[in-house]
All heavy atoms as a GROMACS GRO file, in nm:
protein
  475
    1MET      N    1 -10.196  -3.641 -13.035
    1MET     CA    2 -10.067  -3.707 -13.040
    1MET      C    3 -10.034  -3.738 -13.186
    1MET      O    4 -10.121  -3.750 -13.270
    1MET     CB    5 -10.075  -3.835 -12.957
    1MET     CG    6  -9.945  -3.905 -12.939
    1MET     SD    7  -9.870  -3.852 -12.787
    1MET     CE    8  -9.715  -3.929 -12.798
    2PHE      N    9  -9.910  -3.756 -13.216
    2PHE     CA   10  -9.866  -3.776 -13.354
    2PHE      C   11  -9.846  -3.922 -13.391
    2PHE      O   12  -9.800  -3.952 -13.500
    2PHE     CB   13  -9.736  -3.700 -13.379
    2PHE     CG   14  -9.633  -3.718 -13.272
    2PHE    CD1   15  -9.558  -3.833 -13.263
    2PHE    CD2   16  -9.613  -3.618 -13.180
    2PHE    CE1   17  -9.464  -3.849 -13.165
    2PHE    CE2   18  -9.519  -3.634 -13.080
    2PHE     CZ   19  -9.445  -3.748 -13.072
    3LEU      N   20  -9.881  -4.015 -13.305
    3LEU     CA   21  -9.860  -4.157 -13.337
    3LEU      C   22  -9.944  -4.203 -13.455
    3LEU      O   23  -9.905  -4.294 -13.527
    3LEU     CB   24  -9.890  -4.244 -13.214
    3LEU     CG   25  -9.792  -4.228 -13.099
    3LEU    CD1   26  -9.837  -4.313 -12.980
    3LEU    CD2   27  -9.652  -4.267 -13.140
    4ARG      N   28 -10.057  -4.139 -13.478
    4ARG     CA   29 -10.141  -4.174 -13.593
    4ARG      C   30 -10.068  -4.148 -13.724
    4ARG      O   31 -10.082  -4.221 -13.821
    4ARG     CB   32 -10.271  -4.095 -13.588
    4ARG     CG   33 -10.366  -4.132 -13.701
    4ARG     CD   34 -10.498  -4.068 -13.685
    4ARG     NE   35 -10.562  -4.124 -13.566
    4ARG     CZ   36 -10.672  -4.077 -13.512
    4ARG    NH1   37 -10.732  -3.974 -13.564
    4ARG    NH2   38 -10.723  -4.133 -13.406
    5GLU      N   39  -9.987  -4.042 -13.729
    5GLU     CA   40  -9.911  -4.010 -13.851
    5GLU      C   41  -9.808  -4.118 -13.883
    5GLU      O   42  -9.773  -4.137 -13.999
    5GLU     CB   43  -9.841  -3.875 -13.835
    5GLU     CG   44  -9.934  -3.757 -13.824
    5GLU     CD   45 -10.008  -3.729 -13.953
    5GLU    OE1   46  -9.950  -3.751 -14.061
    5GLU    OE2   47 -10.123  -3.684 -13.945
    6LEU      N   48  -9.761  -4.188 -13.781
    6LEU     CA   49  -9.658  -4.290 -13.802
    6LEU      C   50  -9.713  -4.415 -13.870
    6LEU      O   51  -9.637  -4.494 -13.925
    6LEU     CB   52  -9.593  -4.328 -13.669
    6LEU     CG   53  -9.521  -4.215 -13.597
    6LEU    CD1   54  -9.468  -4.265 -13.463
    6LEU    CD2   55  -9.409  -4.159 -13.681
    7THR      N   56  -9.843  -4.434 -13.866
    7THR     CA   57  -9.902  -4.552 -13.928
    7THR      C   58  -9.920  -4.536 -14.079
    7THR      O   59  -9.942  -4.634 -14.149
    7THR     CB   60 -10.038  -4.584 -13.865
    7THR    OG1   61 -10.127  -4.474 -13.887
    7THR    CG2   62 -10.025  -4.610 -13.716
    8LYS      N   63  -9.910  -4.414 -14.129
    8LYS     CA   64  -9.926  -4.390 -14.273
    8LYS      C   65  -9.801  -4.436 -14.347
    8LYS      O   66  -9.689  -4.420 -14.300
    8LYS     CB   67  -9.950  -4.242 -14.300
    8LYS     CG   68 -10.079  -4.191 -14.240
    8LYS     CD   69 -10.097  -4.046 -14.270
    8LYS     CE   70 -10.225  -3.993 -14.210
    8LYS     NZ   71 -10.240  -3.850 -14.232
    9SER      N   72  -9.821  -4.492 -14.464
    9SER     CA   73  -9.707  -4.531 -14.546
    9SER      C   74  -9.660  -4.412 -14.628
    9SER      O   75  -9.735  -4.319 -14.654
    9SER     CB   76  -9.745  -4.647 -14.638
    9SER     OG   77  -9.848  -4.607 -14.726
   10GLY      N   78  -9.536  -4.414 -14.664
   10GLY     CA   79  -9.480  -4.306 -14.743
   10GLY      C   80  -9.387  -4.218 -14.661
   10GLY      O   81  -9.347  -4.252 -14.550
   11THR      N   82  -9.355  -4.104 -14.716
   11THR     CA   83  -9.260  -4.013 -14.655
   11THR      C   84  -9.328  -3.925 -14.551
   11THR      O   85  -9.438  -3.877 -14.573
   11THR     CB   86  -9.194  -3.924 -14.763
   11THR    OG1   87  -9.135  -4.009 -14.861
   11THR    CG2   88  -9.088  -3.835 -14.705
   12ILE      N   89  -9.259  -3.905 -14.438
   12ILE     CA   90  -9.307  -3.815 -14.335
   12ILE      C   91  -9.205  -3.704 -14.313
   12ILE      O   92  -9.088  -3.718 -14.347
   12ILE     CB   93  -9.332  -3.889 -14.201
   12ILE    CG1   94  -9.205  -3.954 -14.150
   12ILE    CG2   95  -9.444  -3.989 -14.214
   12ILE    CD1   96  -9.215  -4.008 -14.009
   13THR      N   97  -9.251  -3.594 -14.259
   13THR     CA   98  -9.164  -3.483 -14.221
   13THR      C   99  -9.176  -3.465 -14.071
   13THR      O  100  -9.285  -3.445 -14.019
   13THR     CB  101  -9.204  -3.353 -14.293
   13THR    OG1  102  -9.199  -3.376 -14.434
   13THR    CG2  103  -9.111  -3.240 -14.255
   14VAL      N  104  -9.063  -3.474 -14.001
   14VAL     CA  105  -9.061  -3.465 -13.856
   14VAL      C  106  -8.991  -3.335 -13.816
   14VAL      O  107  -8.878  -3.309 -13.858
   14VAL     CB  108  -8.987  -3.585 -13.794
   14VAL    CG1  109  -8.988  -3.577 -13.642
   14VAL    CG2  110  -9.046  -3.716 -13.841
   15SER      N  111  -9.058  -3.254 -13.735
   15SER     CA  112  -8.998  -3.136 -13.676
   15SER      C  113  -8.965  -3.169 -13.532
   15SER      O  114  -9.052  -3.217 -13.458
   15SER     CB  115  -9.093  -3.017 -13.681
   15SER     OG  116  -9.125  -2.985 -13.814
   16TYR      N  117  -8.841  -3.146 -13.492
   16TYR     CA  118  -8.796  -3.184 -13.358
   16TYR      C  119  -8.693  -3.083 -13.306
   16TYR      O  120  -8.634  -3.008 -13.382
   16TYR     CB  121  -8.738  -3.324 -13.359
   16TYR     CG  122  -8.614  -3.339 -13.444
   16TYR    CD1  123  -8.487  -3.334 -13.388
   16TYR    CD2  124  -8.623  -3.360 -13.582
   16TYR    CE1  125  -8.373  -3.347 -13.466
   16TYR    CE2  126  -8.511  -3.373 -13.660
   16TYR     CZ  127  -8.386  -3.366 -13.602
   16TYR     OH  128  -8.274  -3.378 -13.678
   17TYR      N  129  -8.676  -3.086 -13.175
   17TYR     CA  130  -8.579  -2.998 -13.111
   17TYR      C  131  -8.450  -3.074 -13.085
   17TYR      O  132  -8.451  -3.186 -13.035
   17TYR     CB  133  -8.633  -2.945 -12.978
   17TYR     CG  134  -8.743  -2.844 -12.996
   17TYR    CD1  135  -8.875  -2.881 -12.978
   17TYR    CD2  136  -8.714  -2.714 -13.033
   17TYR    CE1  137  -8.977  -2.788 -12.995
   17TYR    CE2  138  -8.815  -2.621 -13.050
   17TYR     CZ  139  -8.946  -2.658 -13.030
   17TYR     OH  140  -9.046  -2.568 -13.048
   18LYS      N  141  -8.337  -3.012 -13.124
   18LYS     CA  142  -8.205  -3.067 -13.097
   18LYS      C  143  -8.116  -2.953 -13.048
   18LYS      O  144  -8.098  -2.855 -13.121
   18LYS     CB  145  -8.146  -3.131 -13.223
   18LYS     CG  146  -8.009  -3.191 -13.201
   18LYS     CD  147  -7.958  -3.258 -13.326
   18LYS     CE  148  -7.822  -3.318 -13.301
   18LYS     NZ  149  -7.767  -3.377 -13.422
   19ASP      N  150  -8.068  -2.965 -12.928
   19ASP     CA  151  -7.984  -2.863 -12.866
   19ASP      C  152  -8.052  -2.726 -12.866
   19ASP      O  153  -7.989  -2.622 -12.888
   19ASP     CB  154  -7.848  -2.852 -12.936
   19ASP     CG  155  -7.769  -2.983 -12.926
   19ASP    OD1  156  -7.782  -3.051 -12.823
   19ASP    OD2  157  -7.695  -3.014 -13.020
   20GLY      N  158  -8.183  -2.724 -12.845
   20GLY     CA  159  -8.257  -2.600 -12.834
   20GLY      C  160  -8.299  -2.536 -12.964
   20GLY      O  161  -8.366  -2.433 -12.964
   21THR      N  162  -8.263  -2.595 -13.077
   21THR     CA  163  -8.303  -2.541 -13.207
   21THR      C  164  -8.398  -2.638 -13.276
   21THR      O  165  -8.388  -2.760 -13.259
   21THR     CB  166  -8.182  -2.514 -13.298
   21THR    OG1  167  -8.113  -2.636 -13.319
   21THR    CG2  168  -8.089  -2.411 -13.237
   22LEU      N  169  -8.488  -2.584 -13.354
   22LEU     CA  170  -8.586  -2.665 -13.426
   22LEU      C  171  -8.523  -2.718 -13.554
   22LEU      O  172  -8.470  -2.642 -13.635
   22LEU     CB  173  -8.710  -2.581 -13.458
   22LEU     CG  174  -8.829  -2.655 -13.516
   22LEU    CD1  175  -8.880  -2.760 -13.417
   22LEU    CD2  176  -8.940  -2.558 -13.548
   23GLN      N  177  -8.527  -2.851 -13.573
   23GLN     CA  178  -8.472  -2.918 -13.690
   23GLN      C  179  -8.584  -2.988 -13.765
   23GLN      O  180  -8.691  -3.013 -13.709
   23GLN     CB  181  -8.368  -3.022 -13.647
   23GLN     CG  182  -8.256  -2.969 -13.562
   23GLN     CD  183  -8.157  -2.889 -13.642
   23GLN    OE1  184  -8.129  -2.921 -13.758
   23GLN    NE2  185  -8.104  -2.785 -13.582
   24THR      N  186  -8.560  -3.022 -13.891
   24THR     CA  187  -8.657  -3.094 -13.972
   24THR      C  188  -8.588  -3.211 -14.040
   24THR      O  189  -8.475  -3.199 -14.088
   24THR     CB  190  -8.717  -3.001 -14.079
   24THR    OG1  191  -8.776  -2.890 -14.014
   24THR    CG2  192  -8.823  -3.072 -14.160
   25CYS      N  193  -8.658  -3.324 -14.045
   25CYS     CA  194  -8.606  -3.444 -14.108
   25CYS      C  195  -8.717  -3.504 -14.194
   25CYS      O  196  -8.831  -3.517 -14.150
   25CYS     CB  197  -8.562  -3.543 -14.000
   25CYS     SG  198  -8.508  -3.702 -14.063
   26LYS      N  199  -8.684  -3.541 -14.319
   26LYS     CA  200  -8.780  -3.606 -14.408
   26LYS      C  201  -8.732  -3.748 -14.434
   26LYS      O  202  -8.614  -3.771 -14.454
   26LYS     CB  203  -8.789  -3.533 -14.542
   26LYS     CG  204  -8.860  -3.402 -14.534
   26LYS     CD  205  -8.877  -3.342 -14.672
   26LYS     CE  206  -8.952  -3.211 -14.663
   26LYS     NZ  207  -8.974  -3.154 -14.794
   27GLY      N  208  -8.827  -3.842 -14.432
   27GLY     CA  209  -8.791  -3.979 -14.459
   27GLY      C  210  -8.905  -4.074 -14.426
   27GLY      O  211  -9.020  -4.033 -14.412
   28ARG      N  212  -8.871  -4.201 -14.412
   28ARG     CA  213  -8.969  -4.306 -14.380
   28ARG      C  214  -8.939  -4.360 -14.241
   28ARG      O  215  -8.826  -4.359 -14.197
   28ARG     CB  216  -8.959  -4.419 -14.482
   28ARG     CG  217  -8.988  -4.373 -14.624
   28ARG     CD  218  -8.975  -4.490 -14.718
   28ARG     NE  219  -9.081  -4.584 -14.692
   28ARG     CZ  220  -9.180  -4.609 -14.775
   28ARG    NH1  221  -9.184  -4.550 -14.890
   28ARG    NH2  222  -9.274  -4.695 -14.744
   29VAL      N  223  -9.042  -4.410 -14.176
   29VAL     CA  224  -9.025  -4.468 -14.044
   29VAL      C  225  -8.942  -4.596 -14.058
   29VAL      O  226  -8.976  -4.686 -14.132
   29VAL     CB  227  -9.161  -4.500 -13.979
   29VAL    CG1  228  -9.142  -4.572 -13.847
   29VAL    CG2  229  -9.241  -4.373 -13.958
   30HIS      N  230  -8.831  -4.600 -13.986
   30HIS     CA  231  -8.743  -4.716 -13.988
   30HIS      C  232  -8.774  -4.807 -13.870
   30HIS      O  233  -8.781  -4.929 -13.885
   30HIS     CB  234  -8.597  -4.671 -13.985
   30HIS     CG  235  -8.498  -4.782 -13.980
   30HIS    ND1  236  -8.480  -4.869 -14.084
   30HIS    CD2  237  -8.412  -4.821 -13.884
   30HIS    CE1  238  -8.387  -4.957 -14.052
   30HIS    NE2  239  -8.344  -4.929 -13.930
   31ASN      N  240  -8.792  -4.748 -13.752
   31ASN     CA  241  -8.821  -4.825 -13.632
   31ASN      C  242  -8.888  -4.735 -13.530
   31ASN      O  243  -8.862  -4.615 -13.525
   31ASN     CB  244  -8.691  -4.881 -13.574
   31ASN     CG  245  -8.715  -4.980 -13.462
   31ASN    OD1  246  -8.820  -5.041 -13.455
   31ASN    ND2  247  -8.619  -4.995 -13.374
   32LEU      N  248  -8.976  -4.794 -13.450
   32LEU     CA  249  -9.042  -4.722 -13.341
   32LEU      C  250  -9.029  -4.809 -13.216
   32LEU      O  251  -9.084  -4.918 -13.210
   32LEU     CB  252  -9.188  -4.696 -13.372
   32LEU     CG  253  -9.270  -4.630 -13.262
   32LEU    CD1  254  -9.214  -4.492 -13.228
   32LEU    CD2  255  -9.415  -4.619 -13.304
   33ASN      N  256  -8.952  -4.761 -13.119
   33ASN     CA  257  -8.930  -4.833 -12.995
   33ASN      C  258  -9.006  -4.760 -12.885
   33ASN      O  259  -8.961  -4.657 -12.836
   33ASN     CB  260  -8.782  -4.840 -12.962
   33ASN     CG  261  -8.752  -4.926 -12.840
   33ASN    OD1  262  -8.833  -4.936 -12.750
   33ASN    ND2  263  -8.634  -4.986 -12.840
   34LEU      N  264  -9.124  -4.809 -12.850
   34LEU     CA  265  -9.205  -4.742 -12.749
   34LEU      C  266  -9.150  -4.762 -12.609
   34LEU      O  267  -9.172  -4.678 -12.522
   34LEU     CB  268  -9.350  -4.791 -12.757
   34LEU     CG  269  -9.424  -4.750 -12.884
   34LEU    CD1  270  -9.564  -4.810 -12.885
   34LEU    CD2  271  -9.429  -4.599 -12.897
   35HIS      N  272  -9.077  -4.869 -12.585
   35HIS     CA  273  -9.018  -4.892 -12.453
   35HIS      C  274  -8.913  -4.785 -12.422
   35HIS      O  275  -8.911  -4.728 -12.314
   35HIS     CB  276  -8.959  -5.032 -12.444
   35HIS     CG  277  -8.898  -5.063 -12.311
   35HIS    ND1  278  -8.974  -5.078 -12.198
   35HIS    CD2  279  -8.769  -5.080 -12.274
   35HIS    CE1  280  -8.894  -5.103 -12.096
   35HIS    NE2  281  -8.769  -5.106 -12.141
   36GLN      N  282  -8.825  -4.759 -12.519
   36GLN     CA  283  -8.721  -4.657 -12.501
   36GLN      C  284  -8.766  -4.520 -12.552
   36GLN      O  285  -8.693  -4.423 -12.539
   36GLN     CB  286  -8.593  -4.698 -12.573
   36GLN     CG  287  -8.528  -4.819 -12.512
   36GLN     CD  288  -8.400  -4.859 -12.584
   36GLN    OE1  289  -8.375  -4.817 -12.697
   36GLN    NE2  290  -8.319  -4.939 -12.517
   37GLN      N  291  -8.885  -4.513 -12.611
   37GLN     CA  292  -8.944  -4.391 -12.665
   37GLN      C  293  -8.853  -4.325 -12.769
   37GLN      O  294  -8.822  -4.206 -12.762
   37GLN     CB  295  -8.979  -4.294 -12.553
   37GLN     CG  296  -9.083  -4.350 -12.460
   37GLN     CD  297  -9.129  -4.252 -12.356
   37GLN    OE1  298  -9.079  -4.140 -12.347
   37GLN    NE2  299  -9.226  -4.292 -12.278
   38ILE      N  300  -8.813  -4.406 -12.867
   38ILE     CA  301  -8.725  -4.359 -12.974
   38ILE      C  302  -8.790  -4.389 -13.109
   38ILE      O  303  -8.837  -4.499 -13.134
   38ILE     CB  304  -8.586  -4.426 -12.967
   38ILE    CG1  305  -8.516  -4.386 -12.839
   38ILE    CG2  306  -8.502  -4.391 -13.088
   38ILE    CD1  307  -8.384  -4.456 -12.817
   39LEU      N  308  -8.790  -4.289 -13.196
   39LEU     CA  309  -8.835  -4.304 -13.335
   39LEU      C  310  -8.713  -4.295 -13.425
   39LEU      O  311  -8.634  -4.201 -13.414
   39LEU     CB  312  -8.933  -4.193 -13.372
   39LEU     CG  313  -8.970  -4.181 -13.519
   39LEU    CD1  314  -9.047  -4.304 -13.565
   39LEU    CD2  315  -9.048  -4.055 -13.545
   40SER      N  316  -8.695  -4.393 -13.513
   40SER     CA  317  -8.585  -4.391 -13.609
   40SER      C  318  -8.644  -4.366 -13.747
   40SER      O  319  -8.737  -4.434 -13.790
   40SER     CB  320  -8.510  -4.524 -13.609
   40SER     OG  321  -8.452  -4.547 -13.484
   41VAL      N  322  -8.587  -4.266 -13.816
   41VAL     CA  323  -8.632  -4.227 -13.949
   41VAL      C  324  -8.517  -4.246 -14.046
   41VAL      O  325  -8.404  -4.203 -14.019
   41VAL     CB  326  -8.678  -4.079 -13.949
   41VAL    CG1  327  -8.720  -4.036 -14.088
   41VAL    CG2  328  -8.791  -4.058 -13.850
   42LYS      N  329  -8.545  -4.312 -14.159
   42LYS     CA  330  -8.444  -4.331 -14.264
   42LYS      C  331  -8.471  -4.230 -14.374
   42LYS      O  332  -8.578  -4.228 -14.433
   42LYS     CB  333  -8.452  -4.473 -14.319
   42LYS     CG  334  -8.340  -4.505 -14.416
   42LYS     CD  335  -8.350  -4.646 -14.469
   42LYS     CE  336  -8.294  -4.742 -14.367
   42LYS     NZ  337  -8.278  -4.878 -14.423
   43ASP      N  338  -8.371  -4.144 -14.402
   43ASP     CA  339  -8.390  -4.039 -14.502
   43ASP      C  340  -8.360  -4.090 -14.643
   43ASP      O  341  -8.333  -4.209 -14.663
   43ASP     CB  342  -8.307  -3.914 -14.467
   43ASP     CG  343  -8.157  -3.937 -14.474
   43ASP    OD1  344  -8.113  -4.044 -14.520
   43ASP    OD2  345  -8.083  -3.847 -14.432
   44GLU      N  346  -8.363  -3.999 -14.739
   44GLU     CA  347  -8.343  -4.036 -14.880
   44GLU      C  348  -8.204  -4.092 -14.906
   44GLU      O  349  -8.183  -4.168 -15.000
   44GLU     CB  350  -8.366  -3.915 -14.971
   44GLU     CG  351  -8.505  -3.857 -14.966
   44GLU     CD  352  -8.521  -3.753 -14.854
   44GLU    OE1  353  -8.420  -3.706 -14.798
   44GLU    OE2  354  -8.634  -3.719 -14.822
   45ASN      N  355  -8.106  -4.055 -14.824
   45ASN     CA  356  -7.969  -4.103 -14.840
   45ASN      C  357  -7.942  -4.230 -14.760
   45ASN      O  358  -7.827  -4.268 -14.743
   45ASN     CB  359  -7.870  -3.994 -14.795
   45ASN     CG  360  -7.884  -3.870 -14.879
   45ASN    OD1  361  -7.910  -3.877 -14.997
   45ASN    ND2  362  -7.867  -3.755 -14.816
   46GLU      N  363  -8.050  -4.295 -14.710
   46GLU     CA  364  -8.042  -4.418 -14.632
   46GLU      C  365  -7.975  -4.399 -14.496
   46GLU      O  366  -7.935  -4.496 -14.433
   46GLU     CB  367  -7.971  -4.530 -14.711
   46GLU     CG  368  -8.040  -4.568 -14.840
   46GLU     CD  369  -8.179  -4.626 -14.820
   46GLU    OE1  370  -8.198  -4.706 -14.729
   46GLU    OE2  371  -8.268  -4.588 -14.897
   47ALA      N  372  -7.959  -4.275 -14.452
   47ALA     CA  373  -7.905  -4.248 -14.318
   47ALA      C  374  -8.020  -4.255 -14.217
   47ALA      O  375  -8.130  -4.207 -14.243
   47ALA     CB  376  -7.841  -4.110 -14.313
   48VAL      N  377  -7.994  -4.317 -14.103
   48VAL     CA  378  -8.095  -4.334 -14.000
   48VAL      C  379  -8.075  -4.228 -13.892
   48VAL      O  380  -7.966  -4.213 -13.839
   48VAL     CB  381  -8.089  -4.475 -13.939
   48VAL    CG1  382  -8.190  -4.490 -13.827
   48VAL    CG2  383  -8.114  -4.580 -14.046
   49VAL      N  384  -8.183  -4.155 -13.862
   49VAL     CA  385  -8.182  -4.053 -13.758
   49VAL      C  386  -8.271  -4.103 -13.645
   49VAL      O  387  -8.387  -4.136 -13.668
   49VAL     CB  388  -8.234  -3.919 -13.812
   49VAL    CG1  389  -8.237  -3.814 -13.702
   49VAL    CG2  390  -8.152  -3.872 -13.930
   50SER      N  391  -8.218  -4.111 -13.523
   50SER     CA  392  -8.294  -4.156 -13.407
   50SER      C  393  -8.335  -4.036 -13.324
   50SER      O  394  -8.251  -3.952 -13.290
   50SER     CB  395  -8.211  -4.252 -13.322
   50SER     OG  396  -8.184  -4.369 -13.394
   51LEU      N  397  -8.463  -4.028 -13.292
   51LEU     CA  398  -8.518  -3.913 -13.221
   51LEU      C  399  -8.595  -3.960 -13.098
   51LEU      O  400  -8.669  -4.059 -13.105
   51LEU     CB  401  -8.614  -3.836 -13.311
   51LEU     CG  402  -8.563  -3.796 -13.448
   51LEU    CD1  403  -8.677  -3.749 -13.534
   51LEU    CD2  404  -8.459  -3.688 -13.434
   52LEU      N  405  -8.580  -3.889 -12.988
   52LEU     CA  406  -8.663  -3.914 -12.871
   52LEU      C  407  -8.803  -3.860 -12.899
   52LEU      O  408  -8.818  -3.752 -12.955
   52LEU     CB  409  -8.605  -3.846 -12.748
   52LEU     CG  410  -8.478  -3.904 -12.691
   52LEU    CD1  411  -8.425  -3.815 -12.579
   52LEU    CD2  412  -8.503  -4.044 -12.639
   53LEU      N  413  -8.904  -3.935 -12.859
   53LEU     CA  414  -9.042  -3.890 -12.882
   53LEU      C  415  -9.070  -3.758 -12.812
   53LEU      O  416  -9.145  -3.676 -12.861
   53LEU     CB  417  -9.141  -3.997 -12.835
   53LEU     CG  418  -9.139  -4.129 -12.912
   53LEU    CD1  419  -9.244  -4.223 -12.855
   53LEU    CD2  420  -9.162  -4.107 -13.061
   54SER      N  421  -9.007  -3.734 -12.698
   54SER     CA  422  -9.029  -3.610 -12.625
   54SER      C  423  -8.971  -3.487 -12.696
   54SER      O  424  -9.012  -3.375 -12.669
   54SER     CB  425  -8.970  -3.620 -12.484
   54SER     OG  426  -8.831  -3.641 -12.490
   55ASP      N  427  -8.876  -3.507 -12.788
   55ASP     CA  428  -8.815  -3.397 -12.863
   55ASP      C  429  -8.894  -3.359 -12.987
   55ASP      O  430  -8.869  -3.255 -13.048
   55ASP     CB  431  -8.672  -3.431 -12.904
   55ASP     CG  432  -8.577  -3.441 -12.785
   55ASP    OD1  433  -8.610  -3.386 -12.678
   55ASP    OD2  434  -8.472  -3.505 -12.800
   56ILE      N  435  -8.989  -3.443 -13.028
   56ILE     CA  436  -9.063  -3.421 -13.152
   56ILE      C  437  -9.172  -3.317 -13.128
   56ILE      O  438  -9.250  -3.328 -13.034
   56ILE     CB  439  -9.124  -3.553 -13.204
   56ILE    CG1  440  -9.011  -3.649 -13.239
   56ILE    CG2  441  -9.213  -3.527 -13.324
   56ILE    CD1  442  -9.058  -3.787 -13.277
   57LYS      N  443  -9.175  -3.217 -13.217
   57LYS     CA  444  -9.278  -3.114 -13.210
   57LYS      C  445  -9.399  -3.152 -13.295
   57LYS      O  446  -9.512  -3.142 -13.252
   57LYS     CB  447  -9.223  -2.979 -13.256
   57LYS     CG  448  -9.324  -2.869 -13.250
   57LYS     CD  449  -9.269  -2.738 -13.299
   57LYS     CE  450  -9.381  -2.636 -13.294
   57LYS     NZ  451  -9.349  -2.517 -13.366
   58SER      N  452  -9.375  -3.196 -13.419
   58SER     CA  453  -9.484  -3.235 -13.507
   58SER      C  454  -9.436  -3.333 -13.613
   58SER      O  455  -9.318  -3.342 -13.642
   58SER     CB  456  -9.544  -3.112 -13.575
   58SER     OG  457  -9.450  -3.052 -13.662
   59ILE      N  458  -9.534  -3.406 -13.669
   59ILE     CA  459  -9.508  -3.499 -13.779
   59ILE      C  460  -9.614  -3.476 -13.885
   59ILE      O  461  -9.733  -3.471 -13.854
   59ILE     CB  462  -9.512  -3.646 -13.731
   59ILE    CG1  463  -9.404  -3.671 -13.628
   59ILE    CG2  464  -9.500  -3.741 -13.848
   59ILE    CD1  465  -9.405  -3.811 -13.572
   60HIS      N  466  -9.569  -3.460 -14.009
   60HIS     CA  467  -9.662  -3.439 -14.122
   60HIS      C  468  -9.633  -3.538 -14.231
   60HIS      O  469  -9.527  -3.577 -14.255
   60HIS     CB  470  -9.647  -3.299 -14.178
   60HIS     CG  471  -9.686  -3.193 -14.082
   60HIS    ND1  472  -9.645  -3.189 -13.952
   60HIS    CD2  473  -9.764  -3.085 -14.096
   60HIS    CE1  474  -9.694  -3.083 -13.893
   60HIS    NE2  475  -9.767  -3.017 -13.978
   0.00000   0.00000   0.00000
């Protein structure tokens, strides 16, 4: 599972599926809601991207 990667400080790269295509997002963990299973990542431009945990392929 990729939850161990979320505990590291610094920038992460998340590969996820959106509308059937593989996307990539780089940034820092903004919020992790395990109840709703949503990961929020804040990128370099301070924009927050919310991702369903089930859509995530990998985190580096």
